C-alpha positions as CSV (number, residue, x, y, z in Angstrom):
1,M,69.4,10.0,-37.0
2,T,72.9,11.6,-37.1
3,S,74.2,15.3,-37.1
4,K,76.5,16.3,-39.9
5,A,79.8,14.2,-39.5
6,R,82.4,16.9,-38.2
7,K,85.0,16.3,-36.1
8,R,84.2,17.4,-32.3
9,K,85.8,17.9,-29.2
10,D,86.5,15.1,-26.8
11,I,83.6,15.7,-24.1
12,G,85.9,14.0,-21.3
13,E,88.6,16.9,-21.1
14,W,87.8,20.1,-19.6
15,F,90.6,22.4,-19.5
16,G,92.2,19.3,-17.7
17,E,89.5,17.6,-16.0
18,T,88.6,14.0,-16.3
19,I,84.7,13.5,-17.3
20,A,84.9,9.7,-17.3
21,P,82.3,7.5,-18.6
22,G,79.5,7.1,-16.2
23,E,80.7,10.3,-14.0
24,S,78.5,13.8,-13.5
25,K,80.7,16.7,-12.7
26,D,80.1,20.7,-12.2
27,V,82.8,22.4,-13.9
28,Y,83.1,26.2,-15.2
29,L,83.6,28.0,-17.9
30,T,85.8,31.1,-18.5
31,V,84.7,33.7,-20.6
32,G,86.2,37.1,-19.9
33,E,86.2,39.5,-16.9
34,S,84.5,41.6,-15.0
35,Y,84.9,45.6,-14.8
36,S,87.0,45.0,-11.9
37,S,89.6,42.1,-13.5
38,M,87.0,39.4,-12.0
39,T,87.1,35.9,-13.7
40,V,83.7,35.7,-14.9
41,R,82.8,32.0,-15.5
42,I,79.9,29.8,-16.4
43,P,78.5,26.9,-14.4
44,I,78.3,24.0,-16.5
45,H,76.7,20.3,-15.1
46,I,78.4,17.9,-17.7
47,R,76.5,14.0,-17.2
48,R,78.0,11.0,-19.4
49,A,76.3,7.8,-19.6
50,V,78.8,4.8,-19.5
51,E,77.8,3.7,-23.2
52,P,79.5,5.9,-25.9
53,G,76.6,8.2,-27.7
54,P,75.8,11.5,-29.0
55,T,76.3,14.3,-27.0
56,L,73.5,16.8,-26.7
57,F,73.9,20.5,-25.2
58,V,70.9,22.6,-23.4
59,T,71.4,25.8,-22.4
60,A,69.4,28.7,-20.5
61,A,69.1,32.3,-20.8
62,L,71.3,33.3,-23.6
63,H,69.5,36.7,-23.0
64,G,70.0,37.2,-19.0
65,D,66.4,38.0,-18.3
66,E,65.1,35.1,-20.0
67,I,64.9,32.5,-16.7
68,N,62.4,30.0,-17.4
69,G,65.0,28.0,-19.1
70,T,67.1,28.0,-16.1
71,G,64.3,26.6,-13.8
72,A,64.0,23.8,-16.1
73,V,67.2,23.1,-16.4
74,R,67.6,23.1,-12.8
75,E,64.4,20.7,-12.7
76,L,66.3,18.4,-15.2
77,L,69.6,18.4,-12.7
78,Q,67.4,17.5,-10.0
79,D,65.6,14.7,-11.6
80,P,66.2,11.4,-10.3
81,E,65.1,9.5,-13.5
82,L,67.3,11.5,-15.9
83,K,70.1,8.3,-16.1
84,L,71.5,8.2,-19.6
85,L,71.6,5.3,-21.4
86,K,74.6,6.6,-23.6
87,G,76.4,9.4,-25.0
88,A,76.8,12.9,-22.8
89,V,74.6,16.3,-22.0
90,I,76.1,19.4,-21.1
91,F,73.3,21.2,-19.0
92,V,73.9,25.1,-19.0
93,P,71.2,27.0,-16.7
94,V,72.6,30.4,-17.5
95,L,74.9,31.3,-20.6
96,N,74.6,34.6,-20.7
97,I,75.9,35.4,-17.0
98,L,76.7,39.1,-17.4
99,A,73.5,39.9,-18.7
100,F,72.1,37.5,-16.1
101,D,73.3,39.4,-13.0
102,R,71.9,42.4,-14.4
103,H,68.3,40.8,-14.7
104,D,69.0,42.1,-17.9
105,R,68.7,40.9,-21.6
106,Y,71.9,42.3,-23.0
107,L,75.2,42.6,-22.5
108,P,76.9,45.3,-20.7
109,D,78.2,46.4,-23.7
110,R,74.4,46.4,-24.8
111,R,74.7,44.0,-27.6
112,D,73.0,40.6,-28.3
113,L,75.0,37.8,-27.4
114,N,72.3,35.9,-29.6
115,R,73.7,37.7,-32.7
116,S,77.2,37.3,-32.1
117,F,78.0,33.6,-33.0
118,P,79.9,32.2,-33.9
119,G,82.2,34.9,-32.5
120,T,86.0,36.0,-32.9
121,T,88.8,36.3,-30.8
122,K,89.6,39.7,-31.1
123,G,86.4,41.4,-31.1
124,S,83.7,42.9,-28.7
125,L,82.9,41.6,-25.4
126,A,79.6,39.7,-27.0
127,S,82.2,38.5,-29.9
128,R,84.4,37.2,-27.4
129,M,82.2,35.7,-25.3
130,A,80.2,33.9,-28.4
131,R,83.3,32.2,-29.6
132,V,84.2,31.1,-26.4
133,I,80.7,29.1,-26.0
134,F,80.5,28.1,-29.5
135,S,84.2,26.4,-29.1
136,E,83.5,25.2,-25.6
137,I,80.2,24.0,-25.8
138,V,78.8,23.9,-29.8
139,E,81.8,22.2,-30.6
140,R,81.7,19.5,-28.2
141,S,78.0,18.6,-29.6
142,D,76.1,16.4,-31.9
143,F,72.9,18.3,-31.4
144,G,71.4,21.6,-29.0
145,I,68.3,22.4,-27.5
146,D,68.0,26.1,-26.3
147,L,65.6,27.5,-24.2
148,H,64.1,31.2,-24.4
149,T,61.5,33.2,-23.7
150,A,59.6,36.0,-25.0
151,A,60.7,39.2,-25.1
152,V,59.9,42.4,-22.3
153,R,56.2,43.1,-21.6
154,R,55.3,40.2,-24.1
155,T,54.7,36.5,-23.4
156,N,55.0,33.2,-25.5
157,Y,52.4,30.0,-25.6
158,P,55.1,27.3,-25.4
159,N,56.7,26.5,-29.3
160,V,59.5,24.9,-30.7
161,R,61.6,26.9,-33.5
162,G,64.0,25.4,-36.0
163,N,65.4,25.1,-39.5
164,L,62.9,22.2,-41.2
165,S,64.2,22.1,-44.0
166,H,67.2,20.2,-42.4
167,P,66.1,16.6,-41.6
168,A,67.9,16.3,-38.4
169,V,66.4,20.0,-37.0
170,R,62.9,18.1,-38.0
171,K,63.2,15.3,-36.2
172,L,64.8,17.4,-32.8
173,A,61.4,19.0,-33.0
174,E,59.0,16.3,-33.9
175,Y,60.9,14.8,-30.8
176,F,60.2,17.7,-28.3
177,G,56.6,17.9,-28.7
178,G,54.6,20.8,-28.2
179,E,51.5,21.8,-29.9
180,I,53.4,24.8,-32.6
181,V,56.6,24.3,-34.5
182,V,58.0,27.4,-36.4
183,N,60.1,26.8,-39.2
184,G,62.5,29.4,-39.9
185,Q,66.6,29.8,-40.0
186,G,67.0,32.3,-37.2
187,P,68.7,35.9,-37.4
188,V,72.2,35.7,-38.5
189,G,74.2,35.7,-35.5
190,S,72.1,33.3,-33.3
191,L,73.4,30.8,-31.6
192,R,70.8,27.9,-33.5
193,R,71.8,29.1,-36.7
194,E,75.0,29.1,-36.3
195,A,75.5,25.9,-34.9
196,R,73.3,24.0,-37.4
197,K,75.3,25.5,-39.8
198,A,78.7,24.1,-38.2
199,G,77.1,20.7,-38.0
200,C,75.2,20.7,-34.6
201,P,71.2,20.6,-35.1
202,T,69.8,22.6,-32.9
203,I,66.4,23.8,-32.2
204,I,65.1,26.2,-29.5
205,M,61.8,26.6,-27.2
206,E,60.0,29.8,-26.5
207,G,57.7,29.9,-23.8
208,G,56.5,32.3,-21.3
209,E,57.6,35.6,-20.1
210,V,61.2,37.3,-18.8
211,W,61.7,37.5,-15.0
212,K,59.8,34.5,-14.4
213,V,59.9,30.9,-13.7
214,E,56.5,29.6,-14.6
215,P,55.3,26.2,-13.8
216,G,53.2,24.9,-17.2
217,V,56.2,26.7,-19.4
218,V,59.0,24.7,-17.0
219,K,57.2,21.4,-17.2
220,S,56.7,22.2,-21.1
221,A,60.4,22.6,-21.5
222,T,62.1,19.6,-19.2
223,R,59.0,17.3,-20.9
224,G,60.5,18.4,-24.6
225,V,64.5,18.2,-23.3
226,K,63.8,14.4,-22.4
227,N,61.4,13.7,-25.5
228,V,64.4,14.2,-27.5
229,L,66.4,12.2,-24.7
230,K,64.4,9.3,-25.7
231,G,64.2,10.0,-29.4
232,L,68.0,9.8,-29.4
233,K,67.7,6.4,-27.5
234,M,69.7,8.2,-24.7
235,L,66.9,8.1,-22.3
236,S,64.9,4.8,-21.8
237,G,61.0,5.3,-21.9
238,D,58.5,6.5,-24.7
239,I,58.0,9.9,-26.0
240,E,55.1,12.2,-24.4
241,K,52.9,13.2,-27.6
242,Y,50.6,16.1,-27.4
243,S,47.0,16.1,-29.4
244,F,48.2,17.6,-32.2
245,Q,51.4,18.8,-33.9
246,L,51.3,22.6,-36.3
247,I,53.9,23.4,-38.0
248,I,53.5,26.8,-39.1
249,E,55.1,28.2,-42.3
250,K,54.0,31.9,-42.3
251,S,53.5,33.9,-39.1
252,Q,52.6,37.6,-38.5
253,W,53.0,39.9,-36.0
254,V,49.1,41.8,-36.0
255,R,49.5,45.4,-35.0
256,S,47.7,48.7,-34.0
257,D,46.4,50.7,-36.2
258,R,44.9,53.1,-33.1
259,G,46.3,54.3,-29.9
260,G,44.8,53.6,-26.8
261,F,44.2,51.4,-24.0
262,M,43.3,47.8,-25.6
263,L,40.5,45.0,-24.5
264,F,42.4,41.6,-25.4
265,H,40.1,38.8,-26.7
266,I,42.1,36.5,-27.2
267,G,44.8,34.8,-25.3
268,P,48.2,32.8,-25.4
269,G,47.6,30.0,-27.3
270,D,44.1,30.6,-28.5
271,L,43.1,29.2,-31.7
272,V,41.2,31.8,-33.7
273,E,38.9,31.9,-37.1
274,K,39.8,34.7,-39.6
275,G,37.5,37.4,-39.5
276,Q,37.9,36.6,-35.2
277,P,38.2,39.5,-33.3
278,L,41.7,39.9,-31.7
279,F,41.8,43.4,-29.9
280,T,39.7,46.6,-29.5
281,N,41.7,50.2,-28.8
282,T,40.0,52.1,-26.5
283,T,40.1,55.9,-24.9
284,L,41.6,55.9,-21.5
285,L,37.4,56.3,-20.4
286,G,36.5,53.2,-22.4
287,H,35.1,54.6,-25.8
288,E,36.1,52.3,-28.1
289,L,38.0,53.8,-31.1
290,K,38.5,50.0,-33.6
291,T,38.7,46.4,-33.4
292,T,41.3,44.0,-34.8
293,Y,40.4,41.1,-36.5
294,A,42.7,37.9,-37.5
295,P,43.7,38.3,-40.9
296,F,43.5,33.8,-41.1
297,D,42.7,30.9,-39.4
298,G,45.5,30.7,-36.9
299,I,47.1,30.2,-33.4
300,V,48.2,32.8,-31.2
301,I,52.0,31.9,-30.9
302,G,52.6,35.2,-28.4
303,M,51.2,38.8,-27.5
304,S,51.9,41.8,-26.0
305,S,51.3,41.7,-22.1
306,L,51.2,45.4,-21.9
307,P,47.7,47.1,-23.3
308,A,48.6,50.6,-23.7
309,V,49.8,50.6,-27.2
310,S,50.7,53.6,-29.9
311,P,49.8,52.9,-33.8
312,G,52.0,50.7,-35.4
313,E,52.6,48.3,-32.3
314,A,52.9,44.9,-32.6
315,V,50.1,43.3,-30.4
316,C,49.3,39.3,-31.6
317,H,52.3,36.9,-33.1
318,L,49.5,35.2,-35.0
319,G,50.7,31.5,-36.8
320,K,48.7,30.4,-39.8
321,L,47.0,27.1,-39.6
322,P,48.8,24.6,-42.6
323,D,46.2,23.8,-45.3
324,G,43.8,21.4,-44.0
325,E,43.0,22.4,-40.3
326,N,40.3,23.6,-38.7
327,P,40.2,25.9,-35.2
328,D,37.2,24.0,-34.4
329,K,38.6,20.1,-34.9
330,L,41.9,21.8,-33.1
331,R,40.0,22.8,-29.8
332,A,38.1,19.3,-30.1
333,K,41.7,17.6,-30.2
334,R,43.1,19.6,-27.1
335,L,40.3,18.8,-25.1
336,E,40.8,14.7,-25.5
337,N,44.5,15.9,-24.1
338,A,44.7,19.0,-22.0
339,A,46.1,18.7,-18.8
340,L,49.5,20.3,-19.6
341,G,48.4,22.3,-22.9
342,Q,45.6,23.6,-20.9
343,Q,47.9,24.2,-18.0
344,V,50.1,26.5,-19.5
345,S,47.2,28.2,-21.3
346,D,45.3,29.1,-17.8
347,E,48.8,29.7,-16.1
348,L,49.8,32.8,-19.0
349,G,46.2,33.7,-19.2
350,T,46.5,34.5,-15.5
351,N,48.7,37.9,-16.8
352,I,46.1,38.8,-19.1
353,L,42.6,40.3,-18.8
354,V,40.6,39.1,-21.7
355,Y,37.0,40.7,-22.6
356,E,34.1,39.3,-24.7
357,P,33.8,41.6,-27.7
358,S,31.1,43.2,-28.4
359,E,27.9,42.3,-30.7
360,E,28.6,44.9,-33.2
361,A,32.7,43.6,-33.2
362,V,31.8,39.8,-33.9
363,A,29.1,40.7,-36.5
364,E,31.6,43.0,-38.6
365,G,34.2,40.1,-38.4
366,L,31.8,37.5,-39.8
367,K,31.7,40.3,-43.1
368,Q,35.5,39.8,-43.0
């Protein structure tokens, strides 16, 4: 697999520092200045093999509060088995250092760095940072992996996202593995979308919650990155596969029609049938108001972790199962190789109290 042919900056030269074949080095990328005029620098680790080959970037905390990826990158940096056969990897544990220092998603000017690529040299703070990152990281790379979590008050079951109409992106997603691959270009100005347009096929992984480093999510991310390195022949060993991989072409946020305090009937990663109860709105005294049902056979990609809602709020991000896939059969397949998937599901589920739906709600769902 090769990326789009284009002129790429030399990975061996980094602002006057030389990184020789077979060498690993910590470097720092200046992206701006703080309010106190102090230089703001991103810490980066570059690892080169002796043999030439592709360059892969692995970034985390593009949103400063999404630090599961930071935990994953740190694990990879300390992995004694990560010995490259060829090429190079650019590891960036925290991309949005200004937001990370504030435990926030956004930059101090409230702009979203992940809507600002490829950036400009004369624009806003976000646009200027994006331009430096794009120029010095993306333009040195042949492929990219960007690690994310759900937004605040939500959690995601680990899933890979990318523009699967692009063959190299599809291959990266297949290599990375995981049960869920969501097809989509990504928002305008996002790193993965603009990197792919510039000739650097890039995928993202979404998993877990903000402000946490969750063991199962970290394990999913590190395994996925190493799978990509193996697929690109940059690392020895066989790709570790899941028992199934679903390509999700359509997904929907199921919203609440009533306000109140919800009873969740599903957890992250659950496989559901059309008409299965997803959640029930209740009053604060526990009286049931309305049950909401699955609109199709699907898998729970993500969901709210906050049970208090008002009408119209998004509760459950449901991916529609591809034609021919059956929830019962997929559950059986998951049990065949459940170690990591079950670990992640169990861990994410500890943050959500799941209730059995009432007999009346189940019977109503069967009519749908």
